[in-house]
C-alpha positions in Angstrom: -8.4 9.5 28.7 -8.0 12.3 26.0 -7.2 11.5 22.5 -3.4 11.2 22.0 -1.8 12.4 18.9 1.7 10.9 19.7 2.7 7.3 19.8 -0.2 5.1 21.1 1.5 1.8 20.9 4.9 0.4 20.3 6.9 -2.7 19.7 10.7 -2.3 20.2 13.0 -5.2 19.5 10.0 -7.6 20.0 10.6 -11.3 19.5 8.3 -14.4 19.6 8.9 -17.9 18.8 6.6 -21.0 18.6 8.9 -23.9 19.1 11.4 -23.8 16.2 9.4 -21.3 14.3 10.6 -17.6 14.7 7.4 -15.6 14.2 8.8 -12.3 15.2 12.5 -11.5 15.0 13.3 -8.2 16.8 10.5 -5.9 15.1 10.3 -2.3 15.9 6.7 -0.7 15.2 4.9 2.5 16.3 1.3 3.2 16.1 0.4 7.0 16.0 -2.8 8.9 16.6 -4.7 10.2 13.7 -3.0 7.6 11.5 -4.2 4.8 9.3 -1.6 2.1 9.2 -1.7 -0.8 6.8 0.2 -4.0 8.0 0.9 -6.2 5.1 2.7 -9.4 4.4 2.4 -13.0 3.0 1.0 -15.6 5.2 3.4 -16.5 8.0 5.1 -12.9 7.9 4.3 -12.3 11.5 1.3 -9.8 11.2 -1.1 -11.9 13.5 1.8 -12.3 16.1 2.6 -8.6 16.1 -1.1 -7.6 16.6 -1.5 -10.4 19.4 1.3 -8.6 21.2 -0.2 -5.2 21.1 -3.6 -6.5 22.1 -2.1 -8.3 25.0 -3.2 -11.8 23.9 0.4 -13.2 23.9 3.5 -12.2 25.5 6.8 -11.4 23.7 9.8 -13.5 24.5 11.9 -10.4 24.5 11.8 -6.7 23.8 9.3 -4.0 24.7 5.6 -4.0 24.1 3.5 -1.1 25.1 -0.1 0.1 24.8 -0.8 3.7 25.8 2.3 3.5 27.7 1.2 0.5 29.7 1.5 -3.2 29.6 -1.2 -4.2 27.0 -2.7 -6.8 29.4 -3.9 -3.9 31.8 -7.6 -3.1 31.6 -6.8 0.5 31.7 -5.1 0.2 28.3 -7.5 -2.2 26.7 -10.5 -0.1 27.5 -9.3 2.3 24.6 -8.9 -0.3 21.9 -11.5 -1.8 19.4 -10.8 -5.0 17.6 -12.5 -6.6 14.5 -10.8 -10.1 14.0 -11.3 -12.3 11.0 -13.1 -15.0 13.1 -15.8 -13.9 15.6 -18.1 -16.1 17.4 -21.2 -14.2 18.5 -24.5 -15.4 20.0 -26.5 -16.0 16.9 -29.9 -15.5 18.6 -29.2 -12.0 19.9 -30.4 -9.0 18.0 -28.0 -6.7 16.6 -29.0 -3.8 19.0 -28.6 -6.2 21.9 -25.1 -7.0 20.8 -24.0 -3.5 20.5 -25.6 -2.5 23.8 -23.7 -5.4 25.5 -20.5 -4.8 24.1 -20.8 -1.1 24.7 -21.5 -1.8 28.3 -17.8 -2.9 28.8 -16.4 0.5 28.1 -16.4 3.8 30.1 -17.6 6.2 27.6 -19.2 4.2 24.8 -21.0 5.5 21.7 -24.8 5.2 21.8 -26.3 2.2 20.0 -27.7 4.6 17.3 -24.4 6.2 16.6 -22.5 3.0 16.4 -25.0 1.5 14.1 -25.1 4.5 11.8 -21.2 4.7 11.5 -21.2 1.0 10.7 -24.1 1.1 8.2 -26.2 -1.4 10.3 -29.0 1.0 11.6 -31.4 -0.9 9.6 -30.5 -4.3 11.1 -30.9 -3.4 14.9 -34.0 -5.7 15.4 -32.4 -8.7 13.3 -31.0 -11.6 14.9 -27.3 -11.8 14.3 -27.3 -15.5 13.1 -29.8 -14.7 10.4 -27.7 -12.1 8.7 -25.5 -12.6 5.6 -21.7 -12.8 5.9 -21.3 -9.2 4.8 -24.0 -8.0 7.3 -22.3 -9.8 10.0 -19.0 -8.3 9.1 -20.6 -4.8 9.4 -22.1 -5.7 12.7 -18.6 -6.7 14.0 -17.4 -3.3 12.7 -20.0 -1.7 15.0 -19.0 -3.6 17.9 -15.2 -2.7 17.3 -16.1 1.0 17.4 -18.8 1.3 19.9 -16.4 1.7 22.8 -15.2 4.9 21.2 -11.5 3.4 20.8 -8.5 5.4 20.3 -6.9 2.6 18.6 -8.8 0.3 16.2 -7.5 -3.1 14.9 -9.2 -4.3 11.7 -8.1 -7.9 10.5 -9.5 -8.4 6.9 -12.5 -6.1 7.7 -14.2 -6.1 4.3 -14.1 -9.9 3.5 -17.7 -10.9 2.3 -18.8 -7.4 1.8 -20.2 -6.0 -1.5 -18.8 -2.9 -3.2 -21.3 -0.5 -1.7 -20.8 -1.8 1.9 -17.0 -1.7 1.4 -17.2 1.9 0.4 -19.4 2.7 3.3 -16.9 1.1 5.6 -14.0 2.9 4.2 -15.9 6.2 4.7 -16.4 5.2 8.4 -12.7 4.4 8.8 -11.6 7.7 7.4 -14.1 9.4 9.7 -12.4 7.8 12.8 -8.9 8.7 11.7 -10.0 12.3 11.1 -11.2 12.4 14.6 -7.6 11.6 15.8 -8.0 7.9 16.3 -5.3 5.3 15.0 -6.4 2.5 12.8 -4.3 -0.7 12.1 -5.6 -2.5 8.9 -4.4 -6.0 7.9 -5.8 -6.9 4.4 -5.1 -9.0 1.3 -7.1 -6.4 -0.8 -4.2 -4.3 -1.7 -6.3 -1.7 -3.3 -8.0 -1.2 0.2 -4.6 -0.4 1.7 -3.7 1.8 -1.3 -7.0 3.8 -0.9 -6.8 4.2 2.9 -3.4 4.1 4.3 -1.2 6.9 5.6 1.5 4.5 6.1 2.3 1.0 5.0 4.4 -1.5 6.8 5.5 -4.7 4.9 6.4 -7.7 6.8 8.3 -10.8 6.0 9.8 -13.6 8.1 9.0 -11.7 11.3 10.6 -8.4 10.4 9.8 -5.1 8.7 11.1 -5.2 5.3 9.8 -1.9 4.1 7.9 1.2 5.7 6.6 4.4 4.4 3.7 6.1 2.6 2.0 4.3 -0.4 3.6 6.8 -2.8 7.1 6.0 -1.3 6.7 2.4 -1.6 5.4 2.8 -5.3 8.3 5.0 -6.1 10.7 2.1 -5.2 9.5 0.1 -8.2 11.2 1.1 -11.3 8.5 -0.3 -13.7 5.8 2.0 -15.0 2.7 1.0 -16.8 1.7 2.3 -20.2 -1.9 1.7 -21.6 -2.8 2.4 -25.3 -5.1 1.6 -28.0 -2.9 0.6 -31.0 -2.9 -1.3 -34.3 0.5 -2.9 -33.2 0.2 -6.5 -32.0 1.1 -7.6 -28.5 3.5 -10.1 -29.8 5.2 -7.5 -32.0 5.6 -4.9 -29.0 6.7 -7.5 -26.6 10.0 -8.0 -28.5 10.9 -4.3 -28.3 13.9 -3.7 -25.6 12.0 -0.8 -23.9 9.2 -3.4 -23.0 9.5 -5.8 -19.9 6.0 -7.2 -20.3 3.0 -6.9 -22.7 -0.4 -8.0 -22.1 -4.1 -7.2 -23.2 -6.2 -5.3 -20.8 -9.7 -4.9 -22.2 -9.3 -3.3 -25.5 -6.0 -1.7 -24.8 -2.5 -2.8 -24.8 -0.6 -2.7 -21.4 3.1 -2.4 -21.4 5.5 -2.6 -18.4 8.7 -0.5 -18.9 11.6 1.1 -17.0 11.7 3.5 -19.9 8.2 5.1 -20.4 9.5 8.2 -22.4 11.4 6.1 -24.8 8.6 3.6 -25.1 5.9 6.4 -25.8 8.0 8.0 -28.4 8.5 4.7 -30.2 4.7 4.0 -29.9 3.9 7.0 -31.6 6.6 6.6 -34.3 5.2 3.2 -35.2 1.6 4.0 -35.0 0.5 7.5 -35.9 -3.1 6.7 -34.9 -2.3 5.8 -31.3 -5.0 6.7 -28.8 -6.1 6.3 -25.2 -2.6 6.7 -24.0 -2.1 6.6 -20.2 1.2 6.2 -18.1 1.1 5.2 -14.5 3.6 4.3 -11.8 3.2 0.8 -10.3 0.5 0.3 -7.9 0.9 -1.0 -4.4 0.2 -4.4 -5.4 3.2 -4.4 -7.8 5.2 -2.8 -5.1 4.3 -5.4 -2.6 5.1 -8.2 -5.0 8.5 -6.9 -5.8 9.4 -6.2 -2.1 8.4 -9.7 -0.9 10.3 -11.1 -3.9 13.4 -9.2 -3.1 13.1 -10.4 0.6 12.8 -14.1 -0.6 15.9 -13.6 -2.8 17.9 -12.1 0.1 16.7 -15.0 2.4 17.6 -17.7 0.1 21.0 -16.2 -0.6 21.8 -15.9 3.2 20.7 -19.5 3.4 23.1 -20.8 0.7 26.0 -18.7 2.3 25.4 -20.3 5.8 25.0 -23.7 4.1 28.4 -23.3 2.5 
């Protein structure tokens, strides 16, 4: 199967319930070749269920689920995906090279052990027993297993948990390499800076539905608040009373101010402190956007519940 640049996987009107709990409520989602998609949401939002449907691990109650245009449970489709889940139970006595070689044997055109190990940053661990590795090293081995089959679609569930900063940066580099080759990557993570650094598109889920979708920049633009940092003689308590300031806090040696009116605030800061320095104005980050979007969803849900109760 040649690498596809169109839609590789799709959920259309997909629903799934576990007893009285509605895990997915008619969700529409598409995964495209050459794209890094971050799937975000609070616990219980339905992310795991959505991925489970696409992997063919569970069946939808209703709606359409397709993987490379096929039923996700067909072996022809599953041979072109790679998966790195949060919990992986692997034989502790096998060496890393043996694990990669064994996993690669299930795929029609796998990468070599050396290439897989190099991409995942575990070339120096090939002779080590898996069970004797640190948690971060085991996660890197799991990443090698996920990519060794040369997948066109890679699912990464909290991939950098337990990794140090250097290992995380190397994994980010490998992910970018895979996307540049035309593959699709689906990332779920609680490290929002990770999604902000990597994602071409972000989907935010809540209560089994997509509540927002777009680029990181588009999601950030939905948040009116901006951040203003500065070094000033003005006190946090004093500035917090200004009508232009929504929130004031100390960030290291600088004052960090949240505002909907950055131009007005900056003018007032210079007027009140002629020696103002280290000024920086930034749009809200993905973390602030995510918090605001999920808060708005909670408010809308509670409002609907009150109306139905009335």
